[in-house]
py3Dmol code that shows the C-alpha trace and the ligand (Angstrom):
import py3Dmol

protein = """\
ATOM      1  CA  MET A   1      -8.891   6.222  25.233  1.00  0.00           C
ATOM      2  CA  ALA A   2     -11.196   3.265  24.960  1.00  0.00           C
ATOM      3  CA  THR A   3      -9.917   2.182  21.567  1.00  0.00           C
ATOM      4  CA  LYS A   4      -6.934  -0.067  21.888  1.00  0.00           C
ATOM      5  CA  GLN A   5      -4.087   1.325  19.841  1.00  0.00           C
ATOM      6  CA  LEU A   6      -1.744  -1.535  19.260  1.00  0.00           C
ATOM      7  CA  THR A   7       1.616  -0.161  18.256  1.00  0.00           C
ATOM      8  CA  LYS A   8       3.818  -1.980  15.852  1.00  0.00           C
ATOM      9  CA  GLU A   9       6.269  -2.584  18.679  1.00  0.00           C
ATOM     10  CA  GLY A  10       3.457  -4.256  20.630  1.00  0.00           C
ATOM     11  CA  LEU A  11       3.005  -6.953  18.019  1.00  0.00           C
ATOM     12  CA  GLU A  12       4.316 -10.428  18.550  1.00  0.00           C
ATOM     13  CA  LEU A  13       6.630 -11.734  15.875  1.00  0.00           C
ATOM     14  CA  LYS A  14       3.908 -14.114  14.678  1.00  0.00           C
ATOM     15  CA  ASP A  15       1.631 -11.101  14.203  1.00  0.00           C
ATOM     16  CA  ILE A  16       3.907  -9.343  11.756  1.00  0.00           C
ATOM     17  CA  VAL A  17       1.630  -8.741   8.861  1.00  0.00           C
ATOM     18  CA  GLU A  18       1.888  -8.233   5.185  1.00  0.00           C
ATOM     19  CA  LEU A  19       2.428  -4.724   3.826  1.00  0.00           C
ATOM     20  CA  ALA A  20       2.030  -3.125   0.400  1.00  0.00           C
ATOM     21  CA  ASP A  21       3.878  -0.156  -1.072  1.00  0.00           C
ATOM     22  CA  ALA A  22       1.604   1.482  -3.646  1.00  0.00           C
ATOM     23  CA  HIS A  23       4.253   3.787  -5.120  1.00  0.00           C
ATOM     24  CA  SER A  24       8.022   3.553  -5.296  1.00  0.00           C
ATOM     25  CA  HIS A  25      10.951   3.887  -7.676  1.00  0.00           C
ATOM     26  CA  ILE A  26      12.915   0.844  -6.651  1.00  0.00           C
ATOM     27  CA  ASP A  27      14.719   0.792  -9.991  1.00  0.00           C
ATOM     28  CA  LEU A  28      16.781   3.549  -8.313  1.00  0.00           C
ATOM     29  CA  ILE A  29      17.769   1.339  -5.382  1.00  0.00           C
ATOM     30  CA  THR A  30      21.222   0.162  -6.355  1.00  0.00           C
ATOM     31  CA  ASN A  31      21.628  -2.426  -3.605  1.00  0.00           C
ATOM     32  CA  PRO A  32      19.345  -5.421  -4.360  1.00  0.00           C
ATOM     33  CA  ILE A  33      19.628  -6.546  -0.705  1.00  0.00           C
ATOM     34  CA  VAL A  34      17.462  -3.567   0.287  1.00  0.00           C
ATOM     35  CA  ILE A  35      14.596  -4.827  -1.890  1.00  0.00           C
ATOM     36  CA  LYS A  36      15.017  -8.452  -0.846  1.00  0.00           C
ATOM     37  CA  ASP A  37      15.084  -7.390   2.785  1.00  0.00           C
ATOM     38  CA  ALA A  38      11.863  -5.335   2.385  1.00  0.00           C
ATOM     39  CA  ILE A  39      10.058  -8.309   0.856  1.00  0.00           C
ATOM     40  CA  GLU A  40      11.268 -10.608   3.633  1.00  0.00           C
ATOM     41  CA  TYR A  41      10.156  -8.026   6.191  1.00  0.00           C
ATOM     42  CA  GLY A  42       6.608  -8.355   4.845  1.00  0.00           C
ATOM     43  CA  VAL A  43       6.273  -5.858   2.000  1.00  0.00           C
ATOM     44  CA  LYS A  44       4.966  -8.534  -0.351  1.00  0.00           C
ATOM     45  CA  THR A  45       3.503  -6.114  -2.885  1.00  0.00           C
ATOM     46  CA  ILE A  46       5.653  -3.308  -4.247  1.00  0.00           C
ATOM     47  CA  ILE A  47       4.564  -1.089  -7.111  1.00  0.00           C
ATOM     48  CA  THR A  48       7.525   0.473  -8.899  1.00  0.00           C
ATOM     49  CA  ASP A  49       6.749   3.443 -11.129  1.00  0.00           C
ATOM     50  CA  GLY A  50       8.699   4.440 -14.215  1.00  0.00           C
ATOM     51  CA  VAL A  51       9.029   8.112 -15.099  1.00  0.00           C
ATOM     52  CA  ASP A  52      10.949   8.122 -18.393  1.00  0.00           C
ATOM     53  CA  THR A  53      12.284   5.721 -21.031  1.00  0.00           C
ATOM     54  CA  ARG A  54      15.187   4.426 -18.962  1.00  0.00           C
ATOM     55  CA  SER A  55      13.210   3.839 -15.791  1.00  0.00           C
ATOM     56  CA  ASN A  56      10.256   2.334 -17.665  1.00  0.00           C
ATOM     57  CA  MET A  57      12.561  -0.289 -19.202  1.00  0.00           C
ATOM     58  CA  GLU A  58      14.181  -0.907 -15.831  1.00  0.00           C
ATOM     59  CA  CYS A  59      10.849  -1.236 -13.988  1.00  0.00           C
ATOM     60  CA  LEU A  60       9.709  -3.746 -16.605  1.00  0.00           C
ATOM     61  CA  ARG A  61      12.943  -5.669 -16.164  1.00  0.00           C
ATOM     62  CA  ILE A  62      12.838  -5.878 -12.372  1.00  0.00           C
ATOM     63  CA  SER A  63       9.118  -6.581 -11.997  1.00  0.00           C
ATOM     64  CA  ASP A  64       8.371 -10.259 -11.401  1.00  0.00           C
ATOM     65  CA  ASN A  65       4.578  -9.972 -10.933  1.00  0.00           C
ATOM     66  CA  VAL A  66       5.034 -11.904  -7.719  1.00  0.00           C
ATOM     67  CA  ASN A  67       6.192  -9.191  -5.320  1.00  0.00           C
ATOM     68  CA  ILE A  68       7.288  -6.417  -7.671  1.00  0.00           C
ATOM     69  CA  PHE A  69       4.800  -4.917 -10.100  1.00  0.00           C
ATOM     70  CA  ALA A  70       5.542  -2.242 -12.670  1.00  0.00           C
ATOM     71  CA  ALA A  71       3.606   0.864 -13.552  1.00  0.00           C
ATOM     72  CA  ILE A  72       5.087   2.711 -16.498  1.00  0.00           C
ATOM     73  CA  GLY A  73       4.502   6.199 -17.831  1.00  0.00           C
ATOM     74  CA  ILE A  74       6.020   9.611 -18.461  1.00  0.00           C
ATOM     75  CA  ASP A  75       5.972  11.901 -15.459  1.00  0.00           C
ATOM     76  CA  PRO A  76       5.546  15.684 -15.573  1.00  0.00           C
ATOM     77  CA  GLU A  77       9.213  16.293 -14.822  1.00  0.00           C
ATOM     78  CA  HIS A  78      10.651  14.125 -17.586  1.00  0.00           C
ATOM     79  CA  CYS A  79       8.017  14.919 -20.189  1.00  0.00           C
ATOM     80  CA  MET A  80       9.130  18.500 -20.561  1.00  0.00           C
ATOM     81  CA  ALA A  81      12.253  17.843 -22.615  1.00  0.00           C
ATOM     82  CA  MET A  82      10.853  14.778 -24.379  1.00  0.00           C
ATOM     83  CA  LYS A  83      10.489  14.788 -28.161  1.00  0.00           C
ATOM     84  CA  ASP A  84       7.458  13.315 -29.948  1.00  0.00           C
ATOM     85  CA  ASP A  85       9.220  10.150 -31.102  1.00  0.00           C
ATOM     86  CA  GLU A  86      10.319   9.306 -27.577  1.00  0.00           C
ATOM     87  CA  ILE A  87       6.787   9.902 -26.284  1.00  0.00           C
ATOM     88  CA  GLU A  88       5.494   7.566 -29.002  1.00  0.00           C
ATOM     89  CA  PHE A  89       8.085   4.974 -28.056  1.00  0.00           C
ATOM     90  CA  ASN A  90       6.821   4.996 -24.458  1.00  0.00           C
ATOM     91  CA  VAL A  91       3.193   4.733 -25.580  1.00  0.00           C
ATOM     92  CA  SER A  92       4.201   1.629 -27.577  1.00  0.00           C
ATOM     93  CA  LEU A  93       6.029   0.258 -24.546  1.00  0.00           C
ATOM     94  CA  ILE A  94       2.869   0.624 -22.450  1.00  0.00           C
ATOM     95  CA  LYS A  95       0.782  -1.059 -25.163  1.00  0.00           C
ATOM     96  CA  GLU A  96       3.197  -3.950 -25.660  1.00  0.00           C
ATOM     97  CA  ASN A  97       3.328  -4.593 -21.907  1.00  0.00           C
ATOM     98  CA  SER A  98      -0.293  -3.899 -21.042  1.00  0.00           C
ATOM     99  CA  LYS A  99      -0.862  -7.405 -19.702  1.00  0.00           C
ATOM    100  CA  LYS A 100       2.164  -7.268 -17.454  1.00  0.00           C
ATOM    101  CA  ILE A 101       1.979  -3.749 -16.016  1.00  0.00           C
ATOM    102  CA  VAL A 102      -0.493  -2.840 -13.288  1.00  0.00           C
ATOM    103  CA  ALA A 103      -1.029   0.836 -14.145  1.00  0.00           C
ATOM    104  CA  VAL A 104       0.009   3.740 -16.314  1.00  0.00           C
ATOM    105  CA  GLY A 105       2.148   5.833 -13.975  1.00  0.00           C
ATOM    106  CA  GLU A 106       3.783   7.928 -12.908  1.00  0.00           C
ATOM    107  CA  ILE A 107       1.948  10.594 -14.853  1.00  0.00           C
ATOM    108  CA  GLY A 108       0.402  13.947 -14.019  1.00  0.00           C
ATOM    109  CA  LEU A 109       1.019  17.666 -13.721  1.00  0.00           C
ATOM    110  CA  ASP A 110       3.542  19.521 -11.562  1.00  0.00           C
ATOM    111  CA  TYR A 111       3.133  23.272 -11.583  1.00  0.00           C
ATOM    112  CA  LYS A 112       5.929  23.780  -9.126  1.00  0.00           C
ATOM    113  CA  LEU A 113       8.273  22.505 -11.845  1.00  0.00           C
ATOM    114  CA  ALA A 114       6.379  24.019 -14.785  1.00  0.00           C
ATOM    115  CA  THR A 115       6.028  27.711 -14.131  1.00  0.00           C
ATOM    116  CA  THR A 116       5.414  29.012 -17.657  1.00  0.00           C
ATOM    117  CA  ALA A 117       2.234  28.587 -19.690  1.00  0.00           C
ATOM    118  CA  GLU A 118       4.274  26.783 -22.358  1.00  0.00           C
ATOM    119  CA  ALA A 119       5.736  24.246 -19.938  1.00  0.00           C
ATOM    120  CA  ARG A 120       2.319  23.577 -18.393  1.00  0.00           C
ATOM    121  CA  GLU A 121       0.847  23.091 -21.856  1.00  0.00           C
ATOM    122  CA  LYS A 122       3.492  20.481 -22.622  1.00  0.00           C
ATOM    123  CA  GLN A 123       2.736  18.635 -19.358  1.00  0.00           C
ATOM    124  CA  LYS A 124      -0.979  18.657 -20.142  1.00  0.00           C
ATOM    125  CA  GLN A 125      -0.363  17.374 -23.660  1.00  0.00           C
ATOM    126  CA  VAL A 126       1.683  14.396 -22.399  1.00  0.00           C
ATOM    127  CA  PHE A 127      -0.703  13.735 -19.485  1.00  0.00           C
ATOM    128  CA  ASP A 128      -3.577  13.688 -21.980  1.00  0.00           C
ATOM    129  CA  ILE A 129      -1.751  11.099 -24.157  1.00  0.00           C
ATOM    130  CA  MET A 130      -1.023   8.969 -21.070  1.00  0.00           C
ATOM    131  CA  LEU A 131      -4.665   9.095 -19.932  1.00  0.00           C
ATOM    132  CA  ASP A 132      -5.918   8.135 -23.394  1.00  0.00           C
ATOM    133  CA  THR A 133      -3.475   5.220 -23.480  1.00  0.00           C
ATOM    134  CA  ALA A 134      -4.701   3.994 -20.083  1.00  0.00           C
ATOM    135  CA  LEU A 135      -8.315   4.336 -21.196  1.00  0.00           C
ATOM    136  CA  ASP A 136      -7.665   2.372 -24.398  1.00  0.00           C
ATOM    137  CA  LEU A 137      -6.051  -0.446 -22.428  1.00  0.00           C
ATOM    138  CA  ASP A 138      -8.435  -0.294 -19.467  1.00  0.00           C
ATOM    139  CA  LEU A 139      -5.567   0.262 -17.035  1.00  0.00           C
ATOM    140  CA  PRO A 140      -5.622   2.226 -13.761  1.00  0.00           C
ATOM    141  CA  VAL A 141      -3.510   5.402 -13.489  1.00  0.00           C
ATOM    142  CA  SER A 142      -1.143   6.570 -10.742  1.00  0.00           C
ATOM    143  CA  VAL A 143      -1.012  10.343 -10.806  1.00  0.00           C
ATOM    144  CA  HIS A 144       1.338  12.931  -9.452  1.00  0.00           C
ATOM    145  CA  SER A 145      -0.202  16.293  -8.712  1.00  0.00           C
ATOM    146  CA  ARG A 146       1.665  19.217  -7.184  1.00  0.00           C
ATOM    147  CA  GLU A 147       0.134  22.671  -7.091  1.00  0.00           C
ATOM    148  CA  SER A 148      -2.065  21.440  -9.931  1.00  0.00           C
ATOM    149  CA  PHE A 149      -4.921  19.555  -8.259  1.00  0.00           C
ATOM    150  CA  ALA A 150      -7.764  21.344 -10.061  1.00  0.00           C
ATOM    151  CA  ASP A 151      -6.319  20.628 -13.514  1.00  0.00           C
ATOM    152  CA  VAL A 152      -5.340  17.020 -12.752  1.00  0.00           C
ATOM    153  CA  PHE A 153      -8.712  16.271 -11.204  1.00  0.00           C
ATOM    154  CA  GLY A 154     -10.547  18.068 -14.026  1.00  0.00           C
ATOM    155  CA  MET A 155      -8.698  16.077 -16.698  1.00  0.00           C
ATOM    156  CA  VAL A 156      -9.237  12.646 -15.143  1.00  0.00           C
ATOM    157  CA  ARG A 157     -12.877  13.374 -14.410  1.00  0.00           C
ATOM    158  CA  ASP A 158     -13.627  14.854 -17.852  1.00  0.00           C
ATOM    159  CA  LYS A 159     -12.163  11.774 -19.507  1.00  0.00           C
ATOM    160  CA  GLY A 160     -14.323   9.532 -17.353  1.00  0.00           C
ATOM    161  CA  MET A 161     -11.335   7.721 -15.831  1.00  0.00           C
ATOM    162  CA  LYS A 162     -12.571   5.011 -13.489  1.00  0.00           C
ATOM    163  CA  LYS A 163      -9.462   4.019 -11.565  1.00  0.00           C
ATOM    164  CA  VAL A 164      -7.304   6.906 -10.435  1.00  0.00           C
ATOM    165  CA  HIS A 165      -4.704   6.875  -7.685  1.00  0.00           C
ATOM    166  CA  PHE A 166      -3.488  10.217  -6.341  1.00  0.00           C
ATOM    167  CA  HIS A 167      -0.046   9.313  -5.061  1.00  0.00           C
ATOM    168  CA  PHE A 168       1.633  11.322  -2.249  1.00  0.00           C
ATOM    169  CA  PHE A 169      -1.688  12.996  -1.685  1.00  0.00           C
ATOM    170  CA  ASP A 170      -1.266  16.505  -0.355  1.00  0.00           C
ATOM    171  CA  GLY A 171      -4.709  17.887  -1.022  1.00  0.00           C
ATOM    172  CA  ASP A 172      -6.876  19.490   1.616  1.00  0.00           C
ATOM    173  CA  GLU A 173     -10.079  18.164   3.113  1.00  0.00           C
ATOM    174  CA  ALA A 174     -12.307  19.527   0.324  1.00  0.00           C
ATOM    175  CA  GLN A 175     -10.081  18.008  -2.374  1.00  0.00           C
ATOM    176  CA  ALA A 176     -10.045  14.670  -0.542  1.00  0.00           C
ATOM    177  CA  LYS A 177     -13.838  14.759  -0.558  1.00  0.00           C
ATOM    178  CA  GLU A 178     -13.865  15.316  -4.332  1.00  0.00           C
ATOM    179  CA  VAL A 179     -11.467  12.380  -4.766  1.00  0.00           C
ATOM    180  CA  ALA A 180     -13.611  10.177  -2.536  1.00  0.00           C
ATOM    181  CA  GLU A 181     -16.861  11.112  -4.265  1.00  0.00           C
ATOM    182  CA  SER A 182     -15.363  10.101  -7.614  1.00  0.00           C
ATOM    183  CA  GLY A 183     -14.388   6.698  -6.224  1.00  0.00           C
ATOM    184  CA  TYR A 184     -10.686   7.460  -6.654  1.00  0.00           C
ATOM    185  CA  TYR A 185      -7.868   6.365  -4.331  1.00  0.00           C
ATOM    186  CA  ILE A 186      -5.090   8.151  -2.478  1.00  0.00           C
ATOM    187  CA  SER A 187      -1.827   6.961  -0.981  1.00  0.00           C
ATOM    188  CA  VAL A 188       0.083   8.637   1.791  1.00  0.00           C
ATOM    189  CA  PRO A 189       3.848   8.761   2.305  1.00  0.00           C
ATOM    190  CA  PRO A 190       5.582   7.701   5.529  1.00  0.00           C
ATOM    191  CA  TYR A 191       5.297  11.188   7.055  1.00  0.00           C
ATOM    192  CA  LYS A 192       2.577  12.708   9.145  1.00  0.00           C
ATOM    193  CA  SER A 193       1.167  16.163   8.473  1.00  0.00           C
ATOM    194  CA  GLN A 194      -1.848  17.971   9.846  1.00  0.00           C
ATOM    195  CA  LYS A 195      -3.212  18.617   6.368  1.00  0.00           C
ATOM    196  CA  ARG A 196      -2.880  14.974   5.386  1.00  0.00           C
ATOM    197  CA  ALA A 197      -4.475  13.874   8.648  1.00  0.00           C
ATOM    198  CA  LYS A 198      -7.559  15.935   7.804  1.00  0.00           C
ATOM    199  CA  ALA A 199      -7.666  14.560   4.272  1.00  0.00           C
ATOM    200  CA  LEU A 200      -7.326  10.982   5.541  1.00  0.00           C
ATOM    201  CA  ALA A 201     -10.137  11.522   8.022  1.00  0.00           C
ATOM    202  CA  VAL A 202     -12.642  12.199   5.226  1.00  0.00           C
ATOM    203  CA  MET A 203     -11.403   9.438   2.902  1.00  0.00           C
ATOM    204  CA  PRO A 204     -13.340   6.150   3.060  1.00  0.00           C
ATOM    205  CA  SER A 205     -11.117   3.384   4.477  1.00  0.00           C
ATOM    206  CA  GLY A 206     -11.527   1.385   1.290  1.00  0.00           C
ATOM    207  CA  ARG A 207      -9.731   4.053  -0.783  1.00  0.00           C
ATOM    208  CA  ILE A 208      -6.525   4.503   1.199  1.00  0.00           C
ATOM    209  CA  MET A 209      -3.113   3.013   0.433  1.00  0.00           C
ATOM    210  CA  GLY A 210       0.380   3.429   1.864  1.00  0.00           C
ATOM    211  CA  GLU A 211       3.454   4.336  -0.156  1.00  0.00           C
ATOM    212  CA  THR A 212       7.102   5.241   0.253  1.00  0.00           C
ATOM    213  CA  ASP A 213       8.153   6.904  -3.029  1.00  0.00           C
ATOM    214  CA  SER A 214      11.430   5.169  -2.127  1.00  0.00           C
ATOM    215  CA  PRO A 215      14.300   5.729  -2.421  1.00  0.00           C
ATOM    216  CA  ILE A 216      13.409   9.387  -2.998  1.00  0.00           C
ATOM    217  CA  VAL A 217      11.334   9.820   0.165  1.00  0.00           C
ATOM    218  CA  GLY A 218      11.458   6.608   2.212  1.00  0.00           C
ATOM    219  CA  SER A 219      14.812   4.812   2.058  1.00  0.00           C
ATOM    220  CA  SER A 220      13.181   1.432   1.358  1.00  0.00           C
ATOM    221  CA  PRO A 221       9.675   0.021   0.782  1.00  0.00           C
ATOM    222  CA  LYS A 222       9.913  -1.012   4.455  1.00  0.00           C
ATOM    223  CA  SER A 223       9.143   2.576   5.452  1.00  0.00           C
ATOM    224  CA  VAL A 224       5.569   1.961   4.351  1.00  0.00           C
ATOM    225  CA  GLU A 225       5.059   0.727   7.914  1.00  0.00           C
ATOM    226  CA  ASN A 226       5.140   4.393   8.953  1.00  0.00           C
ATOM    227  CA  SER A 227       2.370   5.246   6.458  1.00  0.00           C
ATOM    228  CA  VAL A 228       0.367   2.376   7.932  1.00  0.00           C
ATOM    229  CA  MET A 229       0.940   3.643  11.495  1.00  0.00           C
ATOM    230  CA  PHE A 230      -0.264   7.085  10.416  1.00  0.00           C
ATOM    231  CA  ILE A 231      -3.392   5.643   8.769  1.00  0.00           C
ATOM    232  CA  ALA A 232      -4.036   3.446  11.822  1.00  0.00           C
ATOM    233  CA  GLY A 233      -3.958   6.480  14.095  1.00  0.00           C
ATOM    234  CA  ILE A 234      -6.388   8.524  11.994  1.00  0.00           C
ATOM    235  CA  LYS A 235      -8.781   5.659  11.332  1.00  0.00           C
ATOM    236  CA  LYS A 236      -8.590   4.402  14.946  1.00  0.00           C
ATOM    237  CA  MET A 237      -7.509   0.935  13.896  1.00  0.00           C
ATOM    238  CA  ASP A 238      -4.707  -1.163  15.237  1.00  0.00           C
ATOM    239  CA  TYR A 239      -1.580  -1.519  13.156  1.00  0.00           C
ATOM    240  CA  ALA A 240      -2.330  -5.046  11.943  1.00  0.00           C
ATOM    241  CA  ASN A 241      -5.779  -4.103  10.682  1.00  0.00           C
ATOM    242  CA  ALA A 242      -4.526  -0.949   9.001  1.00  0.00           C
ATOM    243  CA  ALA A 243      -1.823  -3.012   7.285  1.00  0.00           C
ATOM    244  CA  ARG A 244      -4.403  -5.533   6.114  1.00  0.00           C
ATOM    245  CA  LEU A 245      -6.651  -2.758   4.844  1.00  0.00           C
ATOM    246  CA  THR A 246      -3.904  -1.088   2.819  1.00  0.00           C
ATOM    247  CA  VAL A 247      -2.809  -4.411   1.338  1.00  0.00           C
ATOM    248  CA  GLU A 248      -6.383  -5.206   0.302  1.00  0.00           C
ATOM    249  CA  ASN A 249      -6.863  -1.750  -1.186  1.00  0.00           C
ATOM    250  CA  THR A 250      -3.587  -1.916  -3.099  1.00  0.00           C
ATOM    251  CA  LYS A 251      -4.363  -5.372  -4.485  1.00  0.00           C
ATOM    252  CA  ALA A 252      -7.845  -4.282  -5.475  1.00  0.00           C
ATOM    253  CA  PHE A 253      -6.751  -1.023  -7.111  1.00  0.00           C
ATOM    254  CA  PHE A 254      -3.920  -2.558  -9.144  1.00  0.00           C
ATOM    255  CA  ASN A 255      -5.712  -5.887  -9.888  1.00  0.00           C
ATOM    256  CA  ILE A 256      -2.776  -7.678  -8.304  1.00  0.00           C
ATOM    257  CA  ARG A 257      -4.326 -11.121  -8.091  1.00  0.00           C
ATOM    258  CA  TYR A 258      -5.219 -11.081 -11.750  1.00  0.00           C
ATOM    259  CA  LYS A 259      -1.801  -9.777 -12.779  1.00  0.00           C
ATOM    260  CA  SER A 260      -0.007 -12.407 -10.649  1.00  0.00           C
ATOM    261  CA  ASN A 261      -2.055 -15.273 -11.990  1.00  0.00           C
ATOM    262  CA  GLN A 262      -1.955 -14.145 -15.545  1.00  0.00           C
ATOM    263  CA  LEU A 263       1.779 -14.525 -15.872  1.00  0.00           C
ATOM    264  CA  SER A 264       2.297 -17.574 -13.716  1.00  0.00           C
ATOM    265  CA  GLY A 265       3.361 -20.474 -15.866  1.00  0.00           C
ATOM    266  CA  LEU A 266       4.168 -18.183 -18.755  1.00  0.00           C
ATOM    267  CA  GLY A 267       7.700 -17.687 -17.504  1.00  0.00           C
ATOM    268  CA  ARG A 268       8.503 -14.684 -15.423  1.00  0.00           C
ATOM    269  CA  ARG A 269      10.969 -12.107 -16.522  1.00  0.00           C
ATOM    270  CA  GLN A 270      13.888 -11.620 -14.200  1.00  0.00           C
TER     271      GLN A 270
END
"""
ligand_1 = """\
1
ZN
Zn 7.082 9.011 -7.515
"""
view = py3Dmol.view(width=600, height=400)
view.addModel(protein, "pdb")
view.setStyle({"model": 0}, {"cartoon": {"style": "trace"}})
view.addModel(ligand_1, "xyz")
view.setStyle({"model": 1}, {"stick": {}})
view.zoomTo()
view.show()
């Protein structure tokens, strides 16, 4: 091959580059050393997504808007048993923290979990509320879609959402093209798959991010290096450039520079 594929192992220590994890649940990582270690390793931007009341509060608490940024929302799993007053409480939480958070997420539809028409209706109802809240506040959304791509895509497009991130993208090539044509973003987990390779191949480089979904999928945000390696291979880039690209894309999608600056000097929450 003419293109030089620089592996991560081939990098000099001085070349170790910055990384960004576009989707995680680090509120579930009980050992704080794991997070500190990931940041020291180079994962300077970590998005932690809330899924319910408890995790939303926790993500807000641990985000410092320096390295850790919170997205809060109600995901399709936890929305199913949630009563109206708790949904309203979370909408208020998003509104009150709209300057601090970087997105409304994790939200979406999961038809593997919701198998009845009633359960799917409930997911759609909550997803609709979450999308309206994001629209009102001009915030990006991080969406979860499993066996529900057509409905998720239809809802975000019909509402005219501008900034949509399909996390853990598992769509096919045609779906990736629809995502790309709408100017939306995807992120890929630290695992390779043939289907995802085809989807990545048709996605413009400027719309791709890496993620870990840690600690559920990757054990730490550090595993985002494997997402970056995967992206590098498909896009025929070396590791350092792929890392740089995903960091730029993540910062652009979540308005990281603006969110970091906005709170500096105002006193960061610990
Ligand atoms: Zn997740």
